[in-house]
Structures are given as C-alpha cells and as structure tokens.
RODO-2510 file (C-alpha; in nm, 4 decimals, decimal comma):
residues 403
     n   res          X          Y          Z
     1     m     0,6348    -3,5236     1,4323
     2     s     0,7034    -3,4701     1,0700
     3     n     0,7525    -3,1530     0,8546
     4     q     0,3791    -3,1357     0,6925
     5     e     0,2473    -3,1251     1,0287
     6     k     0,4626    -2,9049     1,1813
     7     q     0,3575    -2,5194     1,1929
     8     w     0,6661    -2,3186     1,0452
     9     k     0,6808    -2,0181     1,2275
    10     a     0,9200    -1,7634     0,9208
    11     i     0,8807    -1,3650     0,9521
    12     s     0,9148    -1,1739     0,6166
    13     l     1,1361    -0,8723     0,5590
    14     f     1,0676    -0,6149     0,3332
    15     a     0,7006    -0,8143     0,2978
    16     g     0,5277    -0,4917     0,0484
    17     a     0,1622    -0,5668     0,0150
    18     g     0,1752    -0,9795     0,0548
    19     g     0,2427    -1,1646    -0,2163
    20     c     0,5196    -1,3633    -0,1145
    21     s     0,3767    -1,4193     0,2645
    22     l     0,0020    -1,5182     0,1495
    23     g     0,2233    -1,8354    -0,1133
    24     f     0,3954    -1,8942     0,2268
    25     k     0,0256    -1,8433     0,4432
    26     n    -0,0964    -2,1181     0,1869
    27     a     0,1411    -2,3806     0,2282
    28     g     0,0888    -2,3554     0,5466
    29     v     0,3687    -2,1587     0,7228
    30     n     0,2407    -1,8929     0,9792
    31     i     0,3461    -1,5740     0,9158
    32     l     0,4461    -1,4399     1,2865
    33     a     0,5085    -1,0533     1,1842
    34     a     0,6008    -0,8662     0,8760
    35     f     0,8040    -0,5794     0,8232
    36     e     0,7898    -0,2852     0,5872
    37     n     0,7567     0,0744     0,5702
    38     a     0,5465     0,1881     0,2798
    39     e     0,2028     0,3472     0,4209
    40     p    -0,0044     0,1441     0,1674
    41     a     0,1496    -0,2042     0,1127
    42     i     0,1283    -0,1937     0,5158
    43     i    -0,2172    -0,1697     0,5208
    44     t    -0,3204    -0,3785     0,2020
    45     y    -0,1125    -0,6247     0,3815
    46     n    -0,2799    -0,6166     0,7181
    47     a    -0,5981    -0,5670     0,5738
    48     n    -0,5233    -0,8942     0,3803
    49     f    -0,4203    -1,1143     0,6514
    50     g    -0,5153    -0,9024     0,9581
    51     n    -0,3433    -0,9088     1,3623
    52     n    -0,1345    -0,6176     1,2408
    53     i     0,1145    -0,8971     1,1321
    54     c     0,2857    -0,6119     0,9205
    55     r     0,4366    -0,3452     1,1328
    56     n     0,5950    -0,0090     1,0212
    57     v     0,9609    -0,0704     1,0383
    58     d     1,2718     0,0839     0,8995
    59     l     1,4222    -0,1862     0,8347
    60     a     1,8053     0,0338     0,7337
    61     l     1,7503     0,1326     1,0402
    62     c     1,6151    -0,1227     1,2846
    63     d     1,7038    -0,2988     1,6266
    64     f     1,7085    -0,6629     1,4698
    65     q     1,7447    -0,7566     1,8988
    66     t     1,4941    -0,5892     2,0030
    67     l     1,2546    -0,6472     1,6579
    68     r     1,3010    -1,0735     1,7995
    69     n     1,2914    -0,9966     2,1311
    70     d     0,9190    -0,8045     2,0753
    71     l     0,8452    -1,1823     1,9516
    72     g     0,9501    -1,3497     2,2130
    73     l     1,1901    -1,5554     2,0519
    74     k     1,4985    -1,6955     2,1811
    75     r     1,7783    -1,7046     1,8807
    76     g     1,7584    -1,9835     1,6316
    77     e     1,4061    -2,0538     1,7153
    78     l     1,2652    -1,8880     1,4146
    79     d     1,2466    -2,1613     1,1121
    80     l     1,2505    -1,9288     0,7447
    81     i     1,3279    -1,5618     0,6763
    82     i     1,1593    -1,4556     0,3717
    83     g     1,1596    -1,1902     0,1654
    84     g     1,5300    -0,9980     0,0110
    85     p     1,6725    -0,6561    -0,0197
    86     p     1,6253    -0,4381    -0,2884
    87     c     1,9032    -0,4001    -0,4488
    88     q     2,0336    -0,0862    -0,5086
    89     g     2,2254    -0,0613    -0,7609
    90     f     2,5384     0,0873    -0,7236
    91     t     2,7854    -0,0090    -0,4699
    92     t     3,1733     0,0850    -0,3682
    93     a     3,3657    -0,3416    -0,4128
    94     g     3,6369    -0,4586    -0,2504
    95     n     3,6921    -0,4593     0,1284
    96     r     3,4716    -0,1745     0,2255
    97     f     3,1660    -0,3314     0,1017
    98     w     3,0819    -0,4629     0,3905
    99     d     3,1657    -0,0045     0,5398
   100     d     3,0044     0,1619     0,2113
   101     p     2,6364     0,3449     0,3456
   102     r     2,4831     0,2763     0,0422
   103     n     2,5157    -0,0934     0,1557
   104     k     2,2967    -0,0475     0,3688
   105     l     1,9802    -0,2397     0,3138
   106     v     2,1939    -0,5366     0,2196
   107     q     2,4408    -0,5041     0,5173
   108     n     2,0563    -0,4934     0,8192
   109     y     1,9814    -0,8553     0,6193
   110     a     2,2628    -0,9964     0,7030
   111     q     2,1845    -0,8566     1,0646
   112     a     1,8996    -1,0218     1,0591
   113     l     2,0255    -1,4326     0,9580
   114     d     2,2848    -1,3349     1,2471
   115     v     1,9623    -1,1919     1,5467
   116     f     1,6864    -1,4187     1,3910
   117     y     1,9681    -1,7264     1,3020
   118     p     1,6408    -1,9111     1,0947
   119     r     1,7061    -2,2112     0,9751
   120     w     1,6324    -2,0946     0,6415
   121     f     1,6298    -1,8305     0,4721
   122     m     1,4691    -1,7072     0,1080
   123     m     1,6241    -1,4357    -0,0528
   124     e     1,4220    -1,2617    -0,3345
   125     n     1,5537    -1,0156    -0,5734
   126     v     1,5968    -0,8845    -1,0097
   127     e     1,8139    -0,9996    -1,2038
   128     g     2,0679    -0,7388    -1,1908
   129     i     2,1882    -0,8095    -0,8672
   130     l     2,3572    -1,0647    -1,0071
   131     t     2,6296    -0,7614    -1,2226
   132     t     2,5770    -0,5077    -1,0235
   133     a     2,8758    -0,3851    -0,8456
   134     k     3,0732    -0,6209    -1,1205
   135     g     2,9822    -0,8730    -0,9227
   136     t     3,0696    -0,8229    -0,6559
   137     y     2,6881    -0,6714    -0,4794
   138     i     2,6040    -1,0355    -0,5027
   139     v     2,9118    -1,2367    -0,4359
   140     e     3,0248    -1,0341    -0,0807
   141     c     2,5724    -1,0842     0,0142
   142     m     2,6519    -1,4838    -0,0445
   143     k     2,9686    -1,4806     0,1650
   144     k     2,7950    -1,3701     0,4149
   145     m     2,6201    -1,5800     0,4137
   146     i     2,8060    -1,8492     0,4289
   147     l     2,9829    -1,7052     0,7110
   148     l     2,7235    -1,6878     0,8612
   149     g     2,7021    -2,1256     0,9233
   150     y     2,4601    -2,1356     0,6405
   151     t     2,4631    -2,3431     0,3036
   152     v     2,3808    -2,1798     0,0185
   153     s     2,2142    -2,2242    -0,3321
   154     l     2,1605    -1,9485    -0,6225
   155     k     1,9163    -1,9394    -0,9055
   156     k     1,8070    -1,7335    -1,1293
   157     v     1,4272    -1,8152    -1,2053
   158     y     1,2324    -1,8226    -1,5042
   159     m     0,8582    -1,7727    -1,3274
   160     q     0,6366    -1,8848    -1,6230
   161     e     0,8319    -2,2356    -1,5874
   162     y     0,5764    -2,2648    -1,2139
   163     g     0,2863    -2,1758    -1,3416
   164     v     0,3105    -1,7862    -1,3367
   165     p     0,1504    -1,5618    -1,6418
   166     q     0,4075    -1,3874    -1,6733
   167     r     0,7828    -1,4037    -1,8402
   168     r     0,9132    -1,2774    -1,5352
   169     k     1,3053    -1,3408    -1,4243
   170     r     1,3878    -1,3419    -1,0164
   171     v     1,6777    -1,4376    -0,8488
   172     i     1,6739    -1,6537    -0,5633
   173     i     1,8634    -1,7003    -0,2608
   174     v     1,7945    -2,0019    -0,0567
   175     g     2,0081    -2,0746     0,2914
   176     n     1,9711    -2,3570     0,5458
   177     r     2,2345    -2,3411     0,8937
   178     e     2,2413    -2,6925     0,9699
   179     g     2,3598    -2,8806     0,6041
   180     k     2,0957    -2,9430     0,3986
   181     e     2,1001    -2,8974     0,0890
   182     f     1,7941    -2,7028    -0,1674
   183     d     1,6930    -2,8946    -0,4493
   184     f     1,5072    -2,5901    -0,7033
   185     p     1,1571    -2,7078    -0,7672
   186     k     1,1704    -2,9019    -1,0735
   187     p     0,9397    -2,7030    -1,3170
   188     i     0,5879    -2,7521    -1,4380
   189     e     0,7094    -2,6661    -1,7468
   190     h     1,0644    -2,6018    -1,9560
   191     a     0,9994    -2,2142    -2,1231
   192     s     1,1232    -2,2276    -2,4966
   193     g     1,0886    -2,0434    -2,7424
   194     a     1,2120    -1,6729    -2,8975
   195     i     1,2770    -1,5226    -2,5542
   196     y     1,0381    -1,7800    -2,4084
   197     k     0,7169    -1,6987    -2,5235
   198     d     0,5873    -2,0981    -2,5703
   199     s     0,4098    -2,1650    -2,2459
   200     s     0,0973    -2,3650    -2,1165
   201     f    -0,0139    -2,0275    -1,9043
   202     t    -0,0793    -1,7282    -2,0952
   203     l    -0,2492    -1,4024    -2,0738
   204     r    -0,5205    -1,5393    -2,1843
   205     d    -0,5788    -1,7627    -1,9159
   206     a    -0,4714    -1,4569    -1,6073
   207     i    -0,7474    -1,2169    -1,7881
   208     s    -0,9911    -1,3631    -2,0371
   209     d    -1,2971    -1,3357    -1,8000
   210     l    -1,2333    -0,9750    -1,7821
   211     e    -1,3333    -0,8876    -2,0919
   212     s    -1,6719    -0,7776    -2,1090
   213     c    -1,7811    -0,5422    -1,7258
   214     d    -1,5977    -0,3100    -1,4824
   215     i    -1,6112    -0,4461    -1,1353
   216     p    -1,4875    -0,1654    -0,9386
   217     e    -1,5262    -0,3777    -0,6132
   218     i    -1,1157    -0,5281    -0,7537
   219     d    -1,0094    -0,2830    -0,9212
   220     h    -1,1753    -0,3771    -1,2758
   221     i    -1,1850     0,0042    -1,3870
   222     r    -1,1756    -0,0791    -1,7803
   223     k    -1,0182     0,2952    -1,8982
   224     r    -1,2102     0,4730    -2,1856
   225     e    -0,9604     0,6243    -2,3948
   226     t    -0,9703     0,8787    -2,6531
   227     g    -0,7842     1,1380    -2,8931
   228     i    -0,4535     1,0747    -2,9939
   229     q    -0,3734     0,8355    -2,7024
   230     l    -0,6962     0,6074    -2,8513
   231     e    -0,5235     0,6722    -3,2232
   232     r    -0,2073     0,4585    -3,0234
   233     i    -0,3898     0,2125    -2,9126
   234     s    -0,5642     0,1111    -3,1772
   235     s    -0,3607     0,1730    -3,4676
   236     l    -0,0989    -0,1734    -3,2726
   237     k    -0,0928    -0,4733    -3,4236
   238     i    -0,0653    -0,8023    -3,1798
   239     g     0,3708    -0,7135    -3,0492
   240     q     0,4168    -0,3819    -3,1202
   241     t     0,5588    -0,1507    -2,9797
   242     m     0,5441     0,3375    -3,0411
   243     k     0,8794     0,2365    -3,2702
   244     d     0,6070     0,1233    -3,4898
   245     l     0,3546     0,3934    -3,5089
   246     p     0,4377     0,6880    -3,7441
   247     q     0,5846     0,9331    -3,6144
   248     s     0,2918     1,1086    -3,5888
   249     l     0,1714     0,8813    -3,2925
   250     q     0,4996     0,8951    -3,1307
   251     h     0,4424     1,0498    -2,8478
   252     d     0,7431     1,2798    -2,7573
   253     s     0,8393     1,2186    -2,4507
   254     f     0,9178     0,8603    -2,6348
   255     k     1,0548     1,0066    -2,9448
   256     r     1,3720     1,1992    -2,6814
   257     r     1,4146     0,8625    -2,4743
   258     a     1,5011     0,6690    -2,8229
   259     s     1,6918     0,9355    -2,9741
   260     r     1,8893     1,0012    -2,6518
   261     r     2,2567     0,9756    -2,6615
   262     v     2,5355     0,8731    -2,3380
   263     c     2,8423     1,0819    -2,2656
   264     d     3,0444     0,8800    -2,4748
   265     g     2,9051     0,8655    -2,8085
   266     t     2,7392     0,5582    -2,7915
   267     p     2,3769     0,5707    -2,9362
   268     s     2,0374     0,4457    -2,8050
   269     e     1,9745     0,0928    -3,0223
   270     k     2,3342    -0,0099    -2,9727
   271     r     2,2500     0,0105    -2,6064
   272     g     1,9028    -0,1890    -2,6494
   273     g     1,7348    -0,0288    -2,8457
   274     a     1,4936     0,2099    -2,7588
   275     p     1,1768     0,1660    -2,5464
   276     s     0,8371     0,0550    -2,5818
   277     g     0,6162     0,2850    -2,4968
   278     l     0,3033     0,0977    -2,5870
   279     k     0,3216    -0,1971    -2,6828
   280     r     0,0049    -0,4937    -2,7216
   281     l     0,0818    -0,8405    -2,5734
   282     s    -0,0965    -1,1326    -2,6615
   283     y    -0,3964    -1,3799    -2,5725
   284     d    -0,1481    -1,6822    -2,6434
   285     e     0,2046    -1,5895    -2,5140
   286     p     0,2600    -1,5560    -2,0899
   287     c     0,3108    -1,1213    -2,0695
   288     l     0,5648    -0,8786    -2,0211
   289     t     0,7269    -0,8393    -1,6564
   290     i     0,4667    -0,6625    -1,4953
   291     t     0,5900    -0,3410    -1,3225
   292     s     0,4243    -0,0153    -1,1438
   293     a     0,4166     0,1313    -1,5517
   294     a     0,2284    -0,1980    -1,6718
   295     p    -0,1886     0,0001    -1,7373
   296     s     0,0391     0,2430    -1,8290
   297     e     0,2166     0,0482    -2,1155
   298     f     0,0460    -0,2591    -2,1284
   299     v    -0,2114    -0,3005    -2,4371
   300     h    -0,4914    -0,5264    -2,3862
   301     p    -0,4763    -0,8154    -2,6633
   302     t    -0,8000    -0,7298    -2,8032
   303     q    -0,9195    -0,4479    -2,6629
   304     n    -0,7926    -0,0757    -2,7036
   305     r    -0,7492     0,0482    -2,4115
   306     t    -0,4447    -0,1078    -2,1207
   307     l    -0,4514    -0,3301    -1,8693
   308     t    -0,6226    -0,2192    -1,5244
   309     i    -0,5370    -0,2866    -1,1584
   310     r    -0,6824    -0,6076    -1,1221
   311     e    -0,5985    -0,7242    -1,4238
   312     c    -0,2249    -0,6746    -1,3816
   313     a    -0,3159    -0,8857    -0,9968
   314     r    -0,4462    -1,1361    -1,2079
   315     i    -0,1154    -1,1902    -1,4020
   316     q     0,0442    -1,1809    -1,0475
   317     t    -0,1307    -1,4968    -0,9272
   318     f    -0,3367    -1,2833    -0,6736
   319     p    -0,6907    -1,3851    -0,6598
   320     d    -0,9851    -1,1513    -0,6941
   321     a    -1,0270    -1,1842    -0,2495
   322     f    -0,6470    -1,0284    -0,2188
   323     s    -0,7863    -0,6040    -0,1703
   324     f    -0,5353    -0,2890    -0,2436
   325     y    -0,4923    -0,0216    -0,0533
   326     g    -0,3850     0,3638    -0,1092
   327     t    -0,4031     0,5479    -0,5287
   328     d    -0,3526     0,3805    -0,8376
   329     a    -0,0330     0,4317    -0,8062
   330     q     0,0496     0,2801    -0,5467
   331     k    -0,2041    -0,0312    -0,5826
   332     i    -0,0198    -0,0768    -0,8848
   333     l     0,3793    -0,1077    -0,6960
   334     q     0,2897    -0,2695    -0,5041
   335     i     0,1563    -0,4981    -0,7247
   336     g     0,4922    -0,5316    -0,9082
   337     n     0,6655    -0,5495    -0,6618
   338     a     0,5235    -0,8632    -0,5873
   339     i     0,6625    -1,2077    -0,5435
   340     p     0,3653    -1,3352    -0,7280
   341     p     0,1834    -1,5862    -0,4483
   342     v     0,1902    -1,8990    -0,6894
   343     f     0,5630    -1,8907    -0,7080
   344     a     0,6053    -1,8841    -0,3401
   345     e     0,3988    -2,1766    -0,3313
   346     q     0,5422    -2,3908    -0,4556
   347     m     0,9361    -2,2190    -0,2903
   348     a     0,7437    -2,2970     0,0789
   349     k     0,6484    -2,6524    -0,0083
   350     q     0,9683    -2,7217    -0,1134
   351     i     1,1843    -2,5723     0,1210
   352     i     0,9662    -2,7791     0,3606
   353     k     1,0388    -3,1141     0,1542
   354     c     1,3790    -3,0487     0,2247
   355     d     1,4281    -2,9869     0,5351
   356     e     1,3910    -3,4000     0,5308
   357     n     1,7970    -3,4079     0,3836
   358     t     2,0251    -3,5536     0,5674
   359     p     2,3142    -3,2643     0,6970
   360     n     2,6291    -3,2474     0,5563
   361     e     2,8561    -3,2621     0,8076
   362     e     3,0985    -2,9830     0,5422
   363     r     3,0904    -2,6868     0,6812
   364     p     2,8552    -2,3873     0,5279
   365     s     2,9075    -2,3780     0,1434
   366     l     2,7955    -2,1928    -0,1543
   367     a     2,6355    -2,5872    -0,2431
   368     k     2,5271    -2,4772    -0,6114
   369     f     2,4226    -2,1884    -0,8057
   370     d     2,2528    -2,1438    -1,2045
   371     v     2,2285    -1,7836    -1,3408
   372     t     2,0982    -1,8987    -1,6771
   373     k     1,9984    -2,0794    -1,9521
   374     a     2,1759    -1,8949    -2,2140
   375     t     2,4623    -2,1435    -2,3720
   376     a     2,6481    -1,7842    -2,4096
   377     k     2,6970    -1,5720    -2,0719
   378     s     2,7670    -1,1255    -2,1125
   379     p     3,1684    -1,0891    -1,9976
   380     a     3,0077    -0,8588    -1,7064
   381     l     2,7499    -1,2291    -1,5850
   382     q     3,0733    -1,4386    -1,7344
   383     k     3,3148    -1,2170    -1,4974
   384     t     2,9920    -1,2784    -1,2304
   385     c     2,9942    -1,6574    -1,2400
   386     e     3,3489    -1,6930    -1,2142
   387     m     3,3383    -1,5254    -0,8453
   388     l     3,1207    -1,7668    -0,8245
   389     s     3,2669    -2,0837    -0,8357
   390     s     3,5155    -1,8831    -0,6314
   391     l     3,3654    -1,8610    -0,4123
   392     q     3,1718    -2,2356    -0,4576
   393     i     3,6175    -2,3510    -0,3933
   394     h     3,6863    -2,1461    -0,1430
   395     e     3,8332    -2,2644     0,1973
   396     y     3,5869    -2,1480     0,4688
   397     e     3,8906    -2,0615     0,6580
   398     q     4,0481    -1,8814     0,3927
   399     m     3,6972    -1,6716     0,3426
   400     r     3,7072    -1,5611     0,7139
   401     m     4,0515    -1,4058     0,7257
   402     e     3,9424    -1,2612     0,4356
   403     v     3,7012    -1,0975     0,6134
***
C-alpha cells in the first residue's frame, strides 16, 4: 500500500481551535485525538471535528503513558504528532535546562515523543524561539529530539510563500525516527519586496467580498465606529499608523508606550520603535500577522472600521464553514494562535511524500536548518546559528555523554 492510500494516524498536542488539524485532515491524515486545556478552544475544535476528539488535558501535568493507553496505542505505532509547546520566553541555560520548571512544556513535549515515539512529528513555534535564552532553548530542544532517535530539520517559514495572505513568520521543526530526511515544500512563490510586501496572495483576495454587508452567522459584523476613534481611523491613509496622527488624536496609552524608557536609559525608538496602535492595511499586500489584537488595531483598507472576526479567520485561511465559539476575545485568540490550515495541509502532504525517502543509515542528526532570508544576521541570531552548526556536526555519542 502506498503512502497515498494508507491512513495515517496522528494526534495533536496544544491543539487550539484546530487550524493545524484541519490542514492535516484535508491531506488525508486521521486525527485520533487532540489535547488542549483552553475550554473555548476545545468547544470550537469538537464543534468542527466532532466525536469529542479534543480532550481537556493540561499538557504540563499529564501522564502521556496513560494517554497512550487510553488510545489503545503501542509505543511506535503512531505515525505523527503535530503541534508544539508555547515558548515561554525565559529559561535557565546550561546544564539545568531540563530541570528548570519554567521549561515544563517543552519537557512534556519531549516526553510525549518518547512515550508515543511517532514515526514523524511537526512542531511549530514563534520565530522568537530562535533567540530565546541566547539560543539555548532551541538548541536544547533539537538536541533532545536527536537523542530520542530523530533526524530533524528546522526552517523559519514565511507563510505568504505558501498561499497564506499574511506576512506571518514561524519556526517549523520536522523529525523522523527512521532516518528519513525531510525536505520542506517548495514555496508557491518567493516573498520579495520591502519587508516582503510583494505577493500574489493579498488581503484583497481574502476579504474584499465581505465589504457590503454583515453576516452574523459567520462572525462578520462590521464595527460602527464613533467619536474620537472614528476620527482616528478616518484620518489614517494606507500604511499609516497611530504615530502618523496629530497628537490630539493619539491614544493616551500610545503616548505612554511611545515615550517609555528601559531601565538602562535606552529610548524606545532604539528598541524597535513605538507600537503601531492602529494601522490601515493595504488591499494589494499580504496582511500583517494576525494576532489577538488584530480586530482592535488593524483598520480595513477602504472602510473606516477595524477587521471583523471572520476577516481575521479568512486571513488565517479558515473556511467560512469553520465556526468559532466563546466570547469575541476568546474567538480571536483562537484564530491568532492557529497554524493556517492551508499551510498545514501543504506540510502534511510533504511529510507523506518524504516518507517514501530512503532511510539514512547514519545516526540521528540535525539534517539541516534555515533560519533567515536575510544576508545579515543579528548578533543573537548569529550566535544561535553557530550553536546549531556545532550541533549539526556534533558526535552523537559525545552528545549522549553531555546529557
């Protein structure tokens, strides 16, 4: 039976609302179970996938052996684990990395890989994981995966290259325990232009048909702005942000954030600048990254209002038939945290394709990594690359001795 014909079995960790699961399901993967501890996301997941597939489990505290037994699986029987632990942004480096309770989620992810021992896994995270704790976080993660027997590949992905109408960057790690090397899918088109604005996948394609009316049943309810907020929005031209407005229209909280100083006296403009607050989007570019703040900060290209929940979901490539549950704040959090289903589907198909590769008889390793498009790297990212390069050529037995 070919890979195209067999039914792949997978579980989803940190499943959220199910964006990654939807993409893998569309590629023919059978999601046996999903695990999440945010109740609104669980309700959304099960409403769209059915059969109470998503279970309320705190992955920082759970017993993966019990979870595996409940699913009736033997170690190594699972084809795939998808999803990744949130990077908590702080950690103890060095030898105490795996003992530090602040790294509990990545510890448990490694435990899940050990207990289930899937043939493949795909882990997603924010690009900040590359420089968290001076690179220690990502390097220790990769090292642990190799020691568990996986050949791993890492790439910072620019999702507008894969049909997502959004400038969204994420780190993807794919591993295989049979020595099969993974090649990331070729981009549909390469991102280009200033800050990668040039793309065939634009905001216009995603939402322009939603201008004329509200559709409450799919969470498309256009906000009617009034007062000073309407003045602010009406004054913004394409690409402009709160800083382009007269001071009389700037929000008080924006003024405070714009003028704050860090304890060493470094002005905020030398730390990446003041936050945008509001920003009017362009129809002819990919959208900015959708986060939980998008409906309060992203201004529609042609109408004097911010984006609706459904417009944000469209930009994340969720179909209109996919419904979200909870308060508006809970819905947009689910959407902003999701892996775009269109991208996930391409990853699923590529994993299935690469499963046909001939296993490499060499020991598990870091097969390849690609962390930036830029020719120049920040000092922090350069340090991470040096550590990954060292890991790439590190002797397996020496790594075992270190651990």
